[in-house]
C-alpha positions as CSV (number, residue, x, y, z in Angstrom):
1,M,-33.8,45.4,-9.7
2,S,-30.9,47.5,-9.2
3,T,-29.3,48.5,-6.1
4,G,-29.3,52.0,-5.2
5,Y,-26.5,54.0,-3.2
6,S,-25.8,56.6,-1.1
7,L,-22.8,58.7,-1.7
8,S,-21.4,61.2,1.4
9,A,-19.8,64.4,0.6
10,V,-16.3,63.0,2.3
11,A,-16.2,60.0,-0.1
12,Y,-17.7,62.0,-3.4
13,H,-14.5,64.6,-2.5
14,K,-11.7,62.2,-1.7
15,V,-12.4,60.4,-5.2
16,L,-12.4,64.2,-7.0
17,L,-9.2,65.2,-4.9
18,H,-7.1,61.9,-5.5
19,A,-8.2,62.4,-9.4
20,T,-6.7,65.7,-9.3
21,K,-3.5,65.2,-7.3
22,Y,-2.6,63.0,-9.9
23,A,-4.2,64.2,-13.1
24,H,-1.2,63.0,-14.8
25,S,-1.8,59.1,-13.8
26,D,-4.4,56.5,-13.8
27,I,-5.9,56.3,-9.9
28,C,-7.9,54.1,-8.0
29,G,-9.3,53.4,-5.0
30,L,-12.0,51.8,-2.5
31,L,-15.5,52.8,-1.3
32,L,-16.3,52.3,1.8
33,G,-19.8,52.0,4.2
34,P,-21.4,50.1,7.0
35,S,-21.4,46.6,7.0
36,G,-24.7,45.4,5.0
37,S,-25.6,49.0,3.8
38,T,-25.3,50.6,0.4
39,N,-24.5,53.7,1.9
40,V,-20.7,55.0,0.8
41,V,-19.7,57.0,3.8
42,D,-15.8,57.5,2.7
43,A,-13.3,56.4,0.1
44,I,-9.7,55.0,0.5
45,P,-7.2,56.8,-2.3
46,L,-5.4,53.3,-3.2
47,L,-2.7,53.9,-6.1
48,H,-1.6,56.1,-8.7
49,H,1.6,54.2,-9.7
50,W,1.1,50.2,-9.3
51,T,-3.0,50.5,-10.7
52,A,-2.1,47.1,-12.6
53,L,-3.1,43.7,-10.7
54,S,0.1,43.8,-8.7
55,P,1.3,42.8,-5.1
56,M,0.8,46.4,-3.8
57,M,-2.4,46.4,-5.3
58,E,-3.2,43.4,-2.9
59,A,-1.2,44.6,0.0
60,G,-3.2,47.8,-0.2
61,L,-6.3,46.1,-0.8
62,E,-6.0,43.8,2.3
63,L,-4.7,46.6,4.6
64,A,-7.7,48.6,3.7
65,E,-10.1,45.7,4.2
66,V,-8.6,45.6,7.8
67,Y,-8.9,49.1,8.2
68,A,-12.8,49.0,7.2
69,K,-13.5,46.1,9.4
70,T,-12.2,48.0,12.5
71,K,-14.8,50.9,11.9
72,G,-17.4,48.3,11.3
73,W,-17.5,49.0,7.6
74,D,-17.4,47.2,4.2
75,V,-15.7,47.8,0.9
76,L,-18.7,48.3,-1.4
77,G,-17.2,49.4,-4.3
78,F,-14.0,50.9,-6.5
79,Y,-13.3,53.7,-8.0
80,E,-10.8,54.9,-10.9
81,A,-10.0,57.9,-12.9
82,R,-7.8,57.0,-16.1
83,K,-5.4,59.9,-17.1
84,G,-6.5,60.7,-20.5
85,M,-9.9,63.0,-20.9
86,D,-11.9,60.6,-23.2
87,E,-11.1,57.4,-21.5
88,N,-14.1,56.8,-18.9
89,T,-14.7,53.2,-19.0
90,I,-13.5,50.9,-16.6
91,S,-10.3,49.4,-16.8
92,G,-9.3,45.7,-17.1
93,T,-7.6,45.8,-13.7
94,G,-10.4,48.2,-12.5
95,K,-12.7,45.3,-13.5
96,Q,-10.6,42.8,-11.8
97,A,-10.8,44.4,-8.5
98,A,-14.3,45.2,-8.7
99,L,-15.2,41.6,-9.6
100,A,-13.3,40.6,-6.3
101,I,-15.5,43.1,-4.4
102,V,-18.6,42.1,-5.9
103,K,-17.8,38.3,-5.4
104,N,-17.3,39.5,-1.8
105,N,-20.4,41.5,-1.4
106,G,-23.0,38.8,-2.5
107,G,-23.1,40.0,-6.2
108,K,-23.5,43.7,-5.1
109,G,-20.5,46.4,-5.5
110,L,-20.3,49.7,-7.2
111,V,-17.7,51.3,-9.5
112,L,-17.5,55.0,-9.7
113,V,-15.3,55.9,-13.0
114,V,-14.7,59.7,-12.8
115,D,-15.9,61.7,-15.7
116,N,-12.7,63.9,-16.9
117,T,-14.4,66.3,-18.7
118,N,-17.3,67.0,-16.1
119,I,-14.9,66.9,-12.8
120,A,-15.3,70.5,-12.1
121,V,-18.4,71.6,-14.0
122,E,-22.1,71.2,-12.4
123,D,-22.5,67.9,-14.2
124,T,-22.6,64.8,-12.4
125,P,-18.6,63.8,-12.5
126,F,-18.9,60.1,-12.1
127,I,-20.1,57.5,-14.7
128,P,-21.4,54.4,-12.4
129,Y,-20.9,50.9,-13.1
130,L,-23.1,47.8,-11.8
131,P,-22.7,44.3,-11.9
132,A,-24.3,43.2,-15.2
133,G,-23.9,39.2,-15.2
134,S,-21.2,37.1,-13.7
135,N,-18.2,38.7,-15.5
136,A,-19.2,42.5,-16.7
137,F,-20.2,45.7,-15.5
138,E,-23.0,48.0,-17.4
139,P,-22.7,51.5,-17.3
140,R,-25.9,53.7,-15.5
141,I,-27.3,56.9,-15.0
142,F,-25.9,58.5,-12.0
143,S,-29.1,60.0,-10.4
144,S,-30.9,56.4,-11.3
145,I,-28.5,54.9,-9.1
146,V,-26.4,57.2,-6.5
147,T,-28.0,59.6,-4.3
148,L,-26.0,62.4,-2.8
149,A,-26.3,62.2,0.9
150,D,-25.2,65.9,1.3
151,P,-26.2,67.5,-2.3
152,S,-25.0,70.9,-1.4
153,S,-21.8,70.0,-0.7
154,C,-21.4,67.8,-3.8
155,T,-20.8,70.9,-5.8
156,A,-18.3,72.2,-8.5
157,E,-18.4,75.2,-6.4
158,H,-17.3,73.1,-3.2
159,Y,-14.6,71.2,-5.4
160,K,-13.0,74.3,-6.7
161,S,-13.0,75.7,-3.3
162,L,-11.2,72.5,-2.0
163,V,-8.6,72.7,-4.9
164,K,-7.8,76.4,-4.2
165,R,-7.1,75.4,-0.8
166,K,-4.7,72.8,-1.8
167,E,-6.8,70.1,-0.2
168,H,-5.4,67.8,-2.7
169,E,-2.0,68.3,-2.0
170,K,-2.7,66.9,1.6
171,L,-4.6,63.9,0.2
172,S,-2.2,60.5,0.4
173,D,-2.9,57.3,-1.3
174,F,-1.0,53.7,-0.5
175,D,1.8,54.7,-3.0
176,D,2.2,57.8,-1.4
177,H,2.5,55.5,2.1
178,L,4.9,53.6,0.7
179,E,7.3,56.3,-0.3
180,G,7.3,58.1,3.5
181,I,5.5,55.5,6.0
182,S,4.1,59.0,8.2
183,K,1.4,59.5,5.4
184,D,-2.0,58.7,6.4
185,W,-3.7,57.2,3.7
186,L,-6.3,54.9,5.5
187,R,-7.8,57.8,7.0
188,N,-6.4,61.2,5.1
189,D,-7.5,63.1,8.4
190,S,-5.6,66.1,7.4
191,V,-7.8,67.0,4.5
192,Q,-10.6,69.2,5.6
193,I,-13.6,68.4,3.0
194,L,-16.6,69.9,4.8
């Protein structure tokens, strides 16, 4: 039996805004939620430059895990968007990062890959993947794995209003923080999602 996840509007839109801000790059980040749950309540944008397994990714992962613990949260999953319109599968790096998350979560973990062809339409903009064996992930149907905690806020119309207000330009990831340490990549409080 597969694990069901709940996805908050904040996490949903942070992922999409990260993909929008860096549409020309592969991006990745983390999905966070209360320890011991499958409720994804927030997302931390991680990288848009150093998306390969690198010291930058490792440092960002460690800092994000420490931050999550201060909130009573765990890293529940990983997300990524690829720069190509038709690249809707987990990258090799994404798979390795997600496998580490699954190992830390007792075999559970969610990977969301942004479906670039559906990012601004009413269809689901994510392809969810769940662990399938010891070293693999399997794509699933979104509605069978993920429940939206606030469906009325997780719409293409709301996403478009965020982009129109340029909320994506306010969002920072760890790469941005490395270029300007005043950028708050862990909380992104300046981004007004709801």
